N, C-alpha and C positions, 0 to 999 in steps of 0.2 A: 400398484404395489403400495402397501401401507408405509407411511412415514415412520422413521425411527421414533420410538416413544420410550418413556421412562418405565423401568420395571417396578413392580410393587414395592420393592425394598429400598428404593432410592430415598436418600435423606434430603429432603427439600426444606428450605427455609419458609417460615410463614409469610404470608403476603404482607408487605410493608405498607404503611399508610401513604397517602398521596404525597405529602410533604417530604417524607423520607425518600420516596422513589424519585422525586424531582431532584433532591440533593444527590442521590446516587447517580442519576443521569448526568448531572453537572460534573461529578467526579470523573465518570467514564469519558465524557466528551473532552474534558480538560486533559486527561491522560492521552487521548488520541491526538489532540491538538499539539501537545508537547512533542509527541513522537513525529508527527508530520512536519512540524516546524523544524525540528532538528534535521530532518532529511533535506529540506529545501533551503534552510538558512545557511547551510555549509557551502552550497554551490557558489554563491556570490562572493564568499570570503576566501575562496581557494587561492587566488593570486597573492593575497596578503599573507596567507599561511605559508605559501611556498617561499616568498621573499624573506619572511621573518625567521623561519626554522631551517631554511636551506634544503628543502626537499628537491630531489631530482624529479623530472617530469613523470617518470615511471613510479617513483615512490609516492608522489602526490596522489596518484589514483587510489592508493590504499587508505587514504583518509575517508573515502567513500566505500571502497571495497570491503574493508575490515568490518564496517557496520553492516553492510548488506549481507555478507556471508554469515555472520553470527545471527542476525535477525531472521533471515529467510530460512536458515537450516533448523532453527529451534522452535519455530512457531507451532508446528504440528505436535511435537512432543510436549511443549508447554501447555497447549490446549488440553491435551489428554490428562496431564498431571493436574491441571485445575479441576477436572472432574473427579480425580482420585483423591487429591489432597485437600481440596477446597479452593474455589476460584478466588474468593476474597484474599486468602492467604497468598496466593501466587501473585495477585495484582499488587499487593502491598510490597512483597519482596522485590518484584520487578521494578516498581516505581522507585524504591529505595536504592537499588543497584544503579538504575539509570541516573538518578540525581547525584549519587556519589561519583559515578564515572564522569558526569558533566563537570564537576569540580576538578577532577584530575585532568580532563581535557583543557579546561580553562587555564590551568597553571602550567601546562606542558611547556618545556623548554627544549625539547628535542623531538625529532620525527618518531623515534621508537615509543616514547611515552604517549604521544598523541594517538598513534595507531593502536596501542594497547587500550587506551581509554575509549577509543571509538568502538573497538571490539566489545568492551564491557558495556558500552551504551547499547549496542545491538542485543546483547544478552538480556539486559534489563527491559528493553523495549519489547522483545519477544515474550518474556514472561508476563508483562502487563497487557500487551495488546492481544495476545492469544486468547485471553479469557474475557475480554471486555464485552464482546458481543454475546458471549454465553451468559454473563451476568445480566445483560440488558434484556434478553429474550425471556429469561426466567422471572424477571421483575415485572415486565409489561406483557401480560398474557392476552389481554383483550385486543382484538385486531386493530381497532382505531387508535388506541393509545400506543400500541406497539409501533404502528406506522409513524405516528408523530415522534416517538422516541428515536426510531431509526433515522428519521429525517434529520433530527438535530445531530445525531452521531455522524451521519454521512456528511453533513455540511462541514463539520469541523475537519474531516479528512479532505474534502474536495477544495475548500477555500483556504485551508491551512497552508497549502503549498504556495499560493499567491501571497498570502500574508508573510510567510517566511522569507520570500525573496525581498519584499519591502523592508522587513525588519533587519534582515541580514545586511542589506546595503546600508541602511541608516546606522546600525551599530558599528559596522566596520569603518565607515567613513567618519563618524562622529567620535568614536572611542577607539576600539581596536578589535581585531578578530577574536580575542580572548572572550569578549562579552557575548558572542553568539552562543557560547557554552555557559557562561555565568548566568545568563537570563533564565536558564532552566532551574537554577537553585531555588528561587522563591516560588516558582510554579510547582516544582516537585514537592517542596516542603508543605505548601498549602494543600496540595492534592492529598498527601499522606494524612495531614491533620483532619481533613474533612472525611476522607475515605474510611477511617477507623470507625466512627459512629454511623456513617451513612450507608455503607455497603452491607447487605444482609450477610449474616453468618451462615456458612454452609460447611458441613463436616466432610463432605466428599464421600465417595464410595469406598475408599480404602484401597491401598495398593494391590490387595489380593484380587480386586476386580479387573485389573489390567496391568499387572506387573510383568510386562513382557520385555525383559532387559535386552534380549537379542533383537527384538523388533525395534526398540528404541535406538540401539546402536546402528542398525542397518539404515533406518530412515534418516537419522541425523547425519551420519557419514555420507550417505548418498546425496542428500540435499546440499550439504556443505561442498562436496566435490563438484556437483553439478553446477551450482551457482558460481563457484570459483572458476570453473572452466569457461563459463559463459562470460563473466566479467573480464576475463583476460583475453578474449577473442581479438579485441582491437590491437593488442600487443603482439600476439602470436599468429593470428589468422585462423580461419575456419578449418583449413585442411592440414594444419600443423600436427606433428606428433603429440605436442602438448595438449591441444584442444581435443583431438580425437581420443587420445589415451585416457585423459581424465574424464571425458564425457562418457566413454564406454564403461569405465569402472563405475561411474555414478549410476549408469543405467543398470548394470548388473546388481549393484547394491539395492537399488529401489525395486527391481524385479524380485530380488530375494525377500525384501520387506513384504511385498504383497503376497508372495507364496507363504511366508511365515504367518501373516495375518489370517489367511484362509485356513490354516491348520492349527494355530495356537488355541489352547483352551481358554486363555484370558488374553485376547489380542489387545494390543495397544490401540489399534484403530479397527473396530468391528466393520467389516466391509459392507454390512447391511446399510450403512449410512449412504453409500454411493448408489443404492438401488432406488432411492428417491429421485424421480425424474427432475424435480425442481432443483434439488441440491446439486446433482451432477451437471445439469445443464447450466445452472447459474455460475458454477465455478469455471466451466469451460468458457462461457461468454466473458466472464470477468478477466480471465487470462488474456484473451484476445484484445479486450478493450484497454486494459492497462498497458499492454505492449504497444498498442497504437498510440495511446494518449501520452506516452513518454515524449513523443515528438512535440506535443503541445506544451507540456509542463517545462521541458528543458530546452528543446531546440528553438522555440520561439524566443526565449530569453537570450540564447546565443545569437540569434538573428538580429535582435534589437541592439545588442552590444557590438557584435563584430561587423555587421553590415551597415546598420543605421547609426552606429556610434553613440548609443546611449550609455550613460554611466550606470553603476550598480543600483543606486537609489531610484534613478529615472526609470530603469527597467522594471523594478518592482511596482512603481506607481503606474506605469503603463499597463500592467496586468491586473491592477486593482478592480477595474470594471468587471472582469471575469469573476472575481471573488464576490462582488456585490450581487451580480445576477444569480450566481449559484446559491448564495444565501437567501435571496428573495424567493427563489423557486423551491429550494429545499425546505425552508422553514415556513413559507407562506402557503404553498398549494400542493406540494407533492403528496402529503398524507391524504388530503381530500381526494385527489385524483386517483391514488391507489385504491382508496375505499370505493370510489364510484365506478371506475373502469377496470380495475384489476391491475396487478403489478406487471403482467406481461404487456398489456397495451401501453402502459406508461413507459416501460423499459424500451419498447420499440420506438416510441416517439422520441425519447431521449437519445437513443443511438442515431436516429435519423438526423437530429440536429447536430450531433457530433461529427457525422459524416460531412455535413456542411462546413463545420469548423476546419477540418483538415483539407477538404476540397478547395476551400478559398485560400488556405495557406499554401497549397501547392501551386498557386498562380501569383503569389505576392511578388511584386517587382523589386528590383535592386534599390531603386530610389522611391521607396514607399512613403506615402503620407499617412500619418497615424489616423486621422479622422476618417479617411475614406478606405484605407486598406487594412488597418489593424483593428480599429474600434468595432466594426461589425462582427469580426471574428470573436471578440471578447463577449459581445452580447449573445451570440449563438452558444457560448459556453454554458448557457442555461440548461443545455442538454445534460450536463453533469448533474445538476440539481434534480432532474427527473430520473435519470438512469441509475444513479448510485443507490438512492434509498430503495427503489424497486428491486434492484439486483440484490441488495443486502437482505431484504425481506425474503426473497426467493431462496437465497443461499442458506438462510437459517431456518427455513420452513420445515425441514425434516428433523429438527433437533428437539429432543425431549430433555427433561431435567437431568437425566443420567449422562447425556452426551453433548450438552450445549457447548461445553468448552472445546470438545473435539471438533464440532462443526465450526466454531469460531476460529480455531487454529487452522483448520483446513481452508476456510475462506480466506484467511490472511496469508496462508502459504501460497495459494494460487495467485494471489495478488503480487507477492514478491517474486514469484517465478516469472510472471508476466512482465514485471518491471525489469528484471535482469535480462530477459530475452529482448525486450524492447530496446534497452540501452545498448546491448551488444549488436543487434541486427541493424537498427536504424542509424545509430551513430557511426558504425563501421561503414555502411553503404554510403552515408553522406560524406564521410571523410574520403572514401575511395573516389567518389565522383569529383570532389573538390580537387584532389591531387591530379586526377586525370585532366581536368580542364585547365588547371594551372600550368601543367606541362605543355599544353597546346596553346599557351599564350593568353588565356583569359585573365582578366583582372581578378584580384583576390575577392573583391565583393561579388563579382559575377560568379566565380567558381563556388564560393560559399553558398550563395543563394541557390544555385543549381543543385548543390548537394542537399540542401534543406528541402528543396522541391521534391527530390527523389524520396526522401524520408517521409515527407507528408503524403505523397502519393501511395506509398506502401502502407502507411498507417491508415489511409482511407480504405484500402483494400481489406485490411484486417477488420475494420469496423463493419464493412459490408458483410464480411463472413460472419461476424458476431451477430449481426442483424438476422441473417438467414438462419443461423443455429437457434437463436431465441425464438424466431417465428415457428420453426419446425418442432423443436424439442419442448419448449415451454408452452404446451397447449392449454387452452382454457383461460378464462379471465383470472382464476385464482387457483393455480395449480400447486397447492401446498400439501396435499395429502394423497394424491393419486398419481399413477404413472401411466 
């Protein structure tokens, strides 16, 4: 099946010189780093935020949920708006909204203000993130240079989470939780200052090419309700009327969206993009991978703090080797390996290493030693550096100039859906196992460890499933244009 390509009338920007493209890549990577840092930096500051602003335990979850709901539900719409209105324009608006919302979050003196600011941060992140990959793949068209650019971009996403945990702990301990938001101000302003001259101008196709208002409302409302129902599972339970009701409504809205796209004259998301085997397969594999690897990014930090007694800063430092190996592999060898062996082979190798990560964590003891029980896991995290660039290349392989923003938004949307499902499923099952064992007389450390073991084991199963799908669906060493 032919990949989606640009129609003759697409308004594309002229090819930028090498220096300008490198500056643009730096802008896009910095924007991605800011978004990822914001997601992970908040987690270690949650206790301080709760104590200072008087959040209830349920209310505190909205510091994360408000961001996730806004971010995840708007990515697909934002990506398509980038194609229609101009990707540079949307990136600038999104970065400005995110930066302003960070200032509001930093000066917040009540739970309501902080939650509103977090929602606005999610809106800004969605606008900027949804078009970033679209800008990247239209700037770097030669396979080798595109592979190197994607490797840099993927590294900022993979390693940013570990850096965020370190930075969050240091800022919270040394200054206050307010500074985890204030740190975004100089980064955001610098990004805007460089982005204006560095990013290529693109006029977009115009709203007439995809001004499907009904489709936009259906997909945004469906994703928002779906993510909301998933992130509230731990509070209400999987079989509650709340979860089933909102989940069913979200399914109906999303089904209506796909029906609408099949019939609309100017669809918001032309379904042709899903006929690319690489695009559809890569998005499915990513959803499973992200759901599984939530247990590494979040539950490992909880294990280090709640079972082994590490502080916030020590937890971040303990996870730094993972960021180091991810960076070494992403920036050092992933592009060359993709060029020599093909994205599919590199992706399969990366997933195999990640299966080892969660498999080892499923056996980690209550009284673990960092050097023998934790550090080897951090080194195996090199699988991130192999899998993510290859997967990103495959996920964007069906995108032409006319729909690069849409492909980027779709790829980011499946990532957020996978994250939300991973948070809901793995954390709920881990908490349930912990409560069960505590009720039967186990110590808190033993019960927590057993709960984390269950989550790591299920995560391993999800990665094995992702490996099988990648092996079967993503055929051929370079499956970028055929199905």
